N, C-alpha and C positions, 0 to 999 in steps of 0.2 A: 567417730563418724559412722554413719550407716553404710554398711558394705552392700546393701541391696539397691542402692541408688547410684546409677551410672555417673551422674555428675560429681560424685564424691571420689571416683576412681580415675586417676589420671596417670599417664606415663611418667615414670621417674619416682613414684612413691613406693615406700616399703609396705608390703602386705603379707599376710599369711593366707595361703590358699589350701584347698583340699583337692588333691589330684584324683582323677577318676578311679585309679587303682586303690586309693585310700579312703573312698567314700564309706565303706563299711566300718573301718576302724576310726575314722575321723582324724587321722594323723595330719598335722599341718606342715606345710612347706613354706619357708620364708623366702622372699625374693623381691626384686624390683620390677615393677610393671614396665614391659616394653610396649604392648598393645592391649587395648580394650577390645574384646571380641563380641560382647553382647551389644546388640544394636538398640534394644528396648531401653527406655529410660529407667525402668525398675525391673528387678527379677527376684522372686521370692526365695530362690535357693542361693542367691549371690551372683554378682557380676562375673562373667567368665573373662579371664585375662591370659595373656601369654607373658611369661616372665623373661627377663634378660637372658636367662640360660636356656630358653626355649620350652620350658615346662608350661603346660596349660592346665588351668583349674579354676574353681570358683572361689572368689574372695570371701573369707570368713572373718578376718580381722583386718582393718585398715588403720595402720598406725598414723598415717598422714605425714610421716617423715619423708623428707626428700632424699633423692639418691645420694647427694653429697654426704649426708650423715652416715648412710650405709657404707659408703666407700671409706670414710674416715675410720670407722670402728671395726670394719670386717675385712679389709684388704691388708 
């Protein structure tokens, strides 16, 4: 799914984001979306989200997986 379109990013899905501190290196952080912070329907650098653990960044990869799958395999 396109990570630049807000409609594709919903709370509870598993995503890979780039944190502000990692923008230069491009290191990705994986987590589950708690809140979608970008209000625009589309953003060329990626939709900004807050993860369940409180980290904030822009979505680079949207796996589309639901939170249940994340909990089954990662907890």
